[in-house]
C-alpha positions as CSV (number, residue, x, y, z in Angstrom):
1,S,39.3,14.7,-13.8
2,Y,41.9,12.7,-11.7
3,M,40.8,10.3,-8.8
4,G,37.0,10.3,-7.7
5,D,35.4,12.8,-5.4
6,S,34.3,10.4,-2.8
7,M,35.0,9.0,0.5
8,A,35.3,4.6,0.7
9,L,33.4,4.9,3.7
10,R,29.6,6.8,4.1
11,I,30.0,9.0,7.0
12,G,26.3,10.7,8.5
13,G,25.3,8.7,5.1
14,T,27.6,11.1,2.3
15,K,31.0,10.1,1.0
16,D,31.0,13.4,-0.4
17,P,33.9,15.0,1.8
18,K,32.8,18.6,1.0
19,I,30.4,18.1,3.4
20,V,31.6,15.9,6.1
21,D,32.3,18.7,9.1
22,T,32.2,18.7,13.5
23,G,28.3,19.5,13.0
24,R,27.9,15.8,11.2
25,L,30.5,14.1,13.6
26,R,28.7,15.4,16.3
27,R,25.5,13.5,14.9
28,L,27.3,10.4,14.5
29,A,28.7,10.9,18.1
30,P,26.4,8.9,20.1
31,Y,26.1,5.7,17.6
32,L,29.6,5.2,17.7
33,E,30.1,5.6,21.7
34,I,33.0,7.9,21.5
35,D,32.6,10.9,23.8
36,L,32.2,13.9,21.5
37,K,34.8,15.8,22.8
38,V,37.4,13.3,21.9
39,L,36.0,12.6,18.6
40,E,35.9,16.9,17.4
41,R,39.3,16.8,18.9
42,E,40.9,13.9,17.1
43,M,38.6,15.0,13.6
44,R,40.1,18.7,13.9
45,H,44.0,17.1,14.9
46,A,43.8,15.0,11.4
47,A,42.8,18.0,9.4
48,T,45.8,20.2,11.1
49,R,47.8,17.2,10.7
50,A,46.9,17.2,6.6
51,L,47.5,20.5,5.8
52,D,50.9,20.5,7.9
53,T,52.5,17.5,5.9
54,W,50.7,17.2,2.6
55,P,52.3,20.5,1.1
56,D,55.6,19.4,1.8
57,A,55.7,15.7,1.5
58,L,53.8,16.6,-2.3
59,K,57.8,17.6,-3.5
60,K,58.8,14.1,-3.0
61,L,55.7,12.3,-4.1
62,P,56.8,10.2,-7.7
63,A,53.8,11.7,-9.2
64,S,52.7,14.7,-11.8
65,D,52.8,18.1,-11.6
66,N,48.9,17.5,-12.4
67,V,48.3,14.9,-9.9
68,K,50.5,16.9,-7.2
69,N,47.6,19.7,-8.2
70,V,44.6,18.2,-7.5
71,I,45.9,16.7,-3.9
72,L,46.4,20.8,-2.7
73,S,43.5,21.8,-4.6
74,R,40.6,19.3,-2.9
75,L,41.6,20.1,0.5
76,G,40.8,23.5,0.7
77,K,37.3,22.2,-0.3
78,L,37.2,19.9,2.3
79,A,34.7,20.8,5.4
80,L,36.7,19.9,7.9
81,V,39.6,21.7,6.5
82,R,37.3,24.6,5.9
83,E,36.5,25.0,9.8
84,V,40.1,24.3,11.0
85,R,42.0,26.7,8.3
86,P,39.9,28.8,6.4
87,T,42.0,30.9,4.9
88,M,42.3,27.4,2.6
89,I,39.7,28.7,1.3
90,Q,39.5,30.7,-2.5
91,G,39.8,34.3,-2.1
92,H,39.7,34.3,2.2
93,A,42.8,36.7,3.4
94,A,44.5,35.5,6.4
95,G,43.1,37.6,9.4
96,A,40.5,39.0,7.7
97,S,37.5,39.7,10.0
98,R,34.7,36.9,10.1
99,R,30.6,38.3,9.7
C-alpha cells in the first residue's frame, strides 16, 4: 500500500497514529512539562485544522487520485480525529446519539 502506517516519532511508546489519542497524551504531559489543558487543546486544534484543510488542499495537490484517497481515508482512522470529529468514522451518522 502507499505510505507506511507509522509516525516518524514514538508518542507514548507507539508510532501507530491510529491509537494516539488525548488519553495517551495526558499520560505524557507530566514528562513533557506541558500543561495538560494546553496540550489537549493544541492536539484537538491540530486535528480539527487538518480536517478542515486537507480536503480542499488535496484538490490542488499534484498527486494521483489513489494518493489523495489514501490521505483522506487515513484521516478517519486517526484516534484524535475520531475524538474531534466522529462523523469521519465510516458508518457513523452525523447527529446520531451516542450510547
